C-alpha positions as CSV (number, residue, x, y, z in Angstrom):
1,X,1.4,46.6,41.5
2,X,1.0,48.2,38.1
3,X,3.3,51.2,37.9
4,X,5.9,52.5,35.5
5,X,6.6,50.3,32.5
6,X,9.6,47.9,32.4
7,X,11.4,47.1,29.2
8,X,9.0,46.2,26.4
9,X,10.3,42.6,26.0
10,X,9.5,41.8,29.7
11,X,6.1,43.4,29.4
12,X,5.2,41.6,26.2
13,X,6.3,38.2,27.6
14,X,4.5,38.5,30.9
15,X,1.3,39.8,29.3
16,X,1.5,37.1,26.6
17,X,1.7,34.4,29.2
18,X,-1.2,35.8,31.1
19,X,-3.1,36.1,27.8
20,X,-2.5,32.4,26.8
21,X,-3.4,31.1,30.3
22,X,-6.5,33.2,31.0
23,X,-7.9,34.8,27.8
24,X,-10.7,32.2,27.3
25,X,-11.8,32.3,30.9
26,X,-12.0,36.1,30.8
27,X,-13.9,36.2,27.6
28,X,-16.4,33.7,29.0
29,X,-16.7,35.8,32.1
30,X,-17.4,38.9,30.0
31,X,-19.8,37.0,27.8
32,X,-21.9,36.0,30.7
33,X,-22.0,39.6,31.9
34,X,-22.7,41.5,28.6
35,X,-24.5,38.8,26.6
36,X,-22.7,38.9,23.3
37,X,-19.3,37.5,22.1
38,X,-18.0,40.5,20.1
39,X,-18.5,42.9,23.0
40,X,-17.1,40.4,25.5
41,X,-13.9,40.0,23.3
42,X,-13.7,43.8,23.0
43,X,-13.8,44.3,26.8
44,X,-11.1,41.7,27.4
45,X,-9.0,43.1,24.6
46,X,-9.2,46.6,26.1
47,X,-8.2,45.2,29.5
48,X,-5.1,43.5,28.0
49,X,-4.1,46.7,26.1
50,X,-4.4,48.7,29.3
51,X,-2.5,46.1,31.2
52,X,0.3,46.1,28.6
53,X,0.7,49.8,29.0
54,X,0.7,49.8,32.8
55,X,2.5,46.5,33.5
56,X,5.0,46.3,36.3
57,X,7.6,43.5,36.3
58,X,7.4,43.6,40.1
59,X,3.8,42.6,40.1
60,X,3.2,39.2,41.7
61,X,1.3,36.7,39.5
62,X,-1.2,36.0,42.3
63,X,-2.0,39.8,42.4
64,X,-2.3,40.3,38.6
65,X,-5.2,37.8,37.9
66,X,-7.6,39.3,40.5
67,X,-6.8,42.7,39.1
68,X,-7.5,41.6,35.5
69,X,-10.7,39.9,36.5
70,X,-11.9,43.1,38.3
71,X,-10.9,45.1,35.3
72,X,-13.0,42.9,33.0
73,X,-16.0,43.2,35.4
74,X,-15.5,47.0,35.4
75,X,-15.4,47.0,31.6
76,X,-18.6,45.0,31.5
77,X,-20.3,47.4,33.9
78,X,-19.3,50.3,31.6
79,X,-20.8,48.5,28.6
80,X,-24.0,47.7,30.4
81,X,-24.3,51.3,31.7
82,X,-23.8,52.6,28.2
83,X,-26.4,50.2,26.8
84,X,-28.9,51.4,29.5
85,X,-28.3,55.0,28.6
86,X,-28.7,54.3,24.9
87,X,-31.9,52.4,25.5
88,X,-33.3,55.2,27.5
89,X,-32.3,57.7,24.9
90,X,-34.0,55.7,22.2
91,X,-30.7,55.1,20.3
92,X,-31.3,51.3,19.9
93,X,-33.8,50.6,17.2
94,X,-35.6,47.4,16.5
95,X,-33.6,46.9,13.3
96,X,-30.3,46.8,15.2
97,X,-31.8,44.3,17.6
98,X,-32.8,42.1,14.6
99,X,-29.3,42.4,13.2
100,X,-27.8,41.2,16.4
101,X,-30.0,38.2,16.7
102,X,-29.5,37.2,13.0
103,X,-25.7,37.5,13.5
104,X,-25.7,34.6,15.9
105,X,-23.9,31.7,14.3
106,X,-25.4,28.3,13.9
107,X,-22.7,26.9,16.2
108,X,-23.7,29.2,19.0
109,X,-27.4,28.2,18.5
110,X,-26.6,24.5,18.7
111,X,-24.5,25.0,21.8
112,X,-27.1,27.0,23.7
113,X,-30.0,24.7,24.7
114,X,-33.3,26.1,25.7
115,X,-32.6,25.4,29.4
116,X,-29.3,27.2,29.2
117,X,-30.9,30.2,27.6
118,X,-33.5,30.4,30.3
119,X,-30.8,30.3,33.0
120,X,-28.8,32.9,31.2
121,X,-31.8,35.1,30.8
122,X,-32.7,34.7,34.5
123,X,-29.1,35.5,35.4
124,X,-29.2,38.6,33.3
125,X,-32.3,39.8,35.3
126,X,-30.5,39.5,38.6
127,X,-29.1,42.7,40.2
128,X,-25.5,43.4,39.1
129,X,-23.8,42.3,42.4
130,X,-25.7,39.0,42.6
131,X,-24.9,38.2,39.0
132,X,-21.3,39.0,39.4
133,X,-20.9,36.8,42.5
134,X,-22.7,33.8,40.9
135,X,-20.7,34.0,37.7
136,X,-17.4,34.2,39.6
137,X,-18.4,31.5,42.0
138,X,-20.1,28.9,39.8
139,X,-18.8,29.6,36.3
140,X,-15.2,30.5,37.1
141,X,-15.0,28.4,40.2
142,X,-13.5,31.1,42.4
143,X,-13.4,30.7,46.1
144,X,-15.2,33.1,48.4
145,X,-11.9,34.8,49.3
146,X,-11.0,35.3,45.6
147,X,-14.5,36.7,44.8
148,X,-14.1,39.1,47.8
149,X,-10.8,40.2,46.4
150,X,-12.1,40.8,42.9
151,X,-15.2,42.7,44.0
152,X,-13.7,44.4,47.0
153,X,-16.3,43.1,49.4
154,X,-16.1,40.8,52.5
155,X,-16.4,37.0,52.5
156,X,-19.6,37.2,54.4
157,X,-21.1,39.4,51.8
158,X,-20.0,37.0,49.1
159,X,-21.8,34.1,51.0
160,X,-25.0,36.0,51.6
161,X,-25.1,37.5,48.1
162,X,-24.6,34.0,46.5
163,X,-27.4,32.5,48.6
164,X,-29.8,35.3,47.7
165,X,-28.8,35.1,44.0
166,X,-29.3,31.3,43.9
167,X,-32.7,31.7,45.6
168,X,-33.7,34.4,43.2
169,X,-32.6,32.2,40.2
170,X,-34.6,29.2,41.6
171,X,-37.7,31.4,41.9
172,X,-37.3,32.9,38.5
173,X,-36.9,29.4,36.9
174,X,-39.8,28.0,38.9
175,X,-37.7,25.4,40.7
176,X,-38.3,24.1,44.2
177,X,-35.6,23.3,46.6
């Protein structure tokens, strides 16, 4: 799918089209995974830069988007892994945490209601696979087959993981079914 580069003009046009059509969706996906907008934008930008370098004009459009979504998820996993290592090593200080919370814009604060914050916090506490499946299913609206393709798992695994994730979220939020 993504092999030797075609002429730069073809690559730029194809990647630009993909960018225009899916950039916002991919940033939102990354934001739900990593929890802050600047990092989410960096992850997506890195994916597009890598895609531009490795683009193949023979790539079918229906194959490229799942690849890009998977690449964004992998980038988010790397960010979260680095954060965990940094936390364990004591590299994150309380001052930097205060800086991050004070950097949130008033617009972001207005947009995020208390209920939404609670849901996002509960989602962040889920195991990685459950969180990924729920975000892809309910936020991006992907089908089970599309989720299976992005994550490289079976449709049955998608179904069971989604059910377990929803049950865990309900328990976490104190909701009854």
